[in-house]
N, C-alpha and C positions, 0 to 999 in steps of 0.2 A: 461647850462653845459651838456655835453653828457655823458650818462650812457650806457655802452655796457656790455651785459652779454653773455659770450661765454660758450655754453653748448651743451650737447647732448640731443636730444628731449626725449629720454626714461630714462635718468639718474635721479635717485631719488634725488641726491644731486643738480643737476641743477634745478629740480622742487622746492626744498626747497628754493633756492636763488630767483627764480622767485616769489614764494609765498611771501617771505619777501618783495620784491619790491612792489608787489601788495598791501599788507597790509599797506605799508607806502604811497601808492598812487603815487609812483614814476615811471614816464614813462622811458622806456629803449628800446634800440635796441638789439634784439636777434640775435646772430651770431652762426649758427649751426657748431658744431665741433664733429666729430665722433672719439673718442679717440682709437677706436678699428680698425680704418682704417690703412692700411699699409702706406699710404701717408699723414699722418697728416702734415699740412703746417708748414714750418719752422717758419713762423710768429707766429703761435700759440705756438710752442715749446719755442719761445723766451719769451712768457708770462708765460708758465707753463712748467718747465723743466722736470717734472715727467709725462707729457702727460696724465693728468687727467682733469676732468671737475668738477665744473665750474671755470671760472675766471671772475672777475669783473674789468672793466676799467672805471674809473670816471675821465674825462679829461685826465691828464697824470699819474694819480695814478693807479697802478695795484696791485690787491690782489687775491691770490688763497687760498684754504682751506675754506670749507663752513662755519665753525663757525666764522672764521675771516671775511668772506664776510658778513654774516648776522649781526654780531655786527657792522660792519662798516655801513651797510645800516641803521641800527637803529640810530646810532649816527651822521651820516653825513647828513641825510635828515629829513625834517619836517614830521609831521604825528604822529599817536599814538605811544607812547613809548612802546617798545617791550621787555624791560628788567626791572624787578621789582626794585624799590628803597629800599624797606625793605630788610635789610641784610639777613634775613632768607629766604625770598622768592627768593632773588637774588642767594643765595647759592643753593637753590633747583633747580632753573633754570639751573645753571651751572652743577649741578649734573645730571640732566636729559640729558643735551647735551652730557656729557661724557659717560653716560650709553648707550645712543642711538648709538653713534659712535662705542663704544667698544663692546657692547653685542647685540644690536638690529639689526643693519644693516646686518650682515653676515647671521644669520639663517633666518630672516624674508624675506629679499630681495634677497640675493645672492643664498640662498638654496631653500626656499619654492617658492617664486614668480618666480624666474628665471627658475627653473626646472619644476614647475607645470603649470605656466601660460605663461611666455614670450617665452621660447624656443619652446614649441609646436606651438604657434601662428606664429612663424617664420618658422615653418616646420623643426626645428632642433631637435637634440637628447636631451633627458632629462634623468636624473639619479635618479631612485627611491630611491637609498640609500641616496643621498643628501637630497631629500625631507624628508625622515624619520629622518635623523640627524637634519635637520632644525626644524622640528615640535617638536622633543624631546627637543631641546634647547629652542625653543620658549615658551614652556609651563612654564619653570622656569623664563624666561625673563619677560613674561607678568605678572606672579605672583609678581615678584619684582617691576615692574612698578605699579601694582595695590596698593601695600602697600604705595607708595609714592604719588599717585594722591590725590590732595586736595579735600575736600568735598565742591567743588565749581564748577563753570562752566568750568574752564580751569585747566590745570595741576598744576599750581603754585598758583591758587587763582582765584579771580574774573576777572582778566584782561588777555587778550591774550598775550602770551610771545613767545620768540624765541624757548622755549621748545615745545610749541604746533606746531609751524611752522616746527620744525625739525622732530617731530614724525609723524605728520599727513600723509605726503606722504609715509612714510614707512609702516604705518598701512594700508593705502589705497591700496598699492600694495599687501601686505600680505593678506588682506581680499578678494582679487580677487580669491584666492585659496579657494575652499570649506572648506578644513580642517582648513585653517587660520581663516576664518569667524567663524567657529564653536568654535575654541579655544578662540577667542576674546569674544564671547558671554558668556563665563564662568566667566568673570570678570566684575562685575557690574559697578564699577566706570569708568573703561576704556571704557566700552560699551556706557555709558551715554556721556562721553567726546567725543567719536568717532561720535555719532549721532549729536552732536553740530558742530564739526569740519567739517564733511563731507557735511554738509548742507550749509556751508558758501559760499557766492558768489565767493570770491577770490580763495578758494580751487577748486571749480568747474571750474573756468575760466582758471586756470593754469594746470589742470589735463592733462597729456599727452594722445594723441590719439594712443592707442596701435594698432598694426597690428592685423588683423583677425576679 
């Protein structure tokens, strides 16, 4: 059965989907799509009408939105289970996913990483005000995450979950900024978790090669 992952090489959400596939040990074909290009192929817009990434195609089944993709990957393919079975751990996993999309992504990735790291590497303009806003918001976001992190190896307990897979790429990008790394170090449990996640073979194997 063919698995295609359509994504943009620098997209943090595409990275999340790739990481989920790697953790399940599922081979897939990567199809590069730049959603910022003026000429996004009509064939891709037929898969994703909102012109974003990623999109997963498994045989004739098509699904977009990263949380839907990673849940499908976990449930459709063999390999280690990535969603807790305990009701409280499962609820915590879902809570993490919602927090990450609602409150983590914008300040950590779109403001701090994009303006401090990514745009300068492309030779483009960056906005110091956006960096300041992102760091200010990130401080509260990291504190909120710190309160929820389990006293265990992973976010929701002893086992790797979709919560870890969702958060790791965002923290990975954020920590590339000197200020982001410094903020992260102020949070003991998050820092310990990050040391574990960033050393994983699958995390390193899927890490995008940034320009510069």
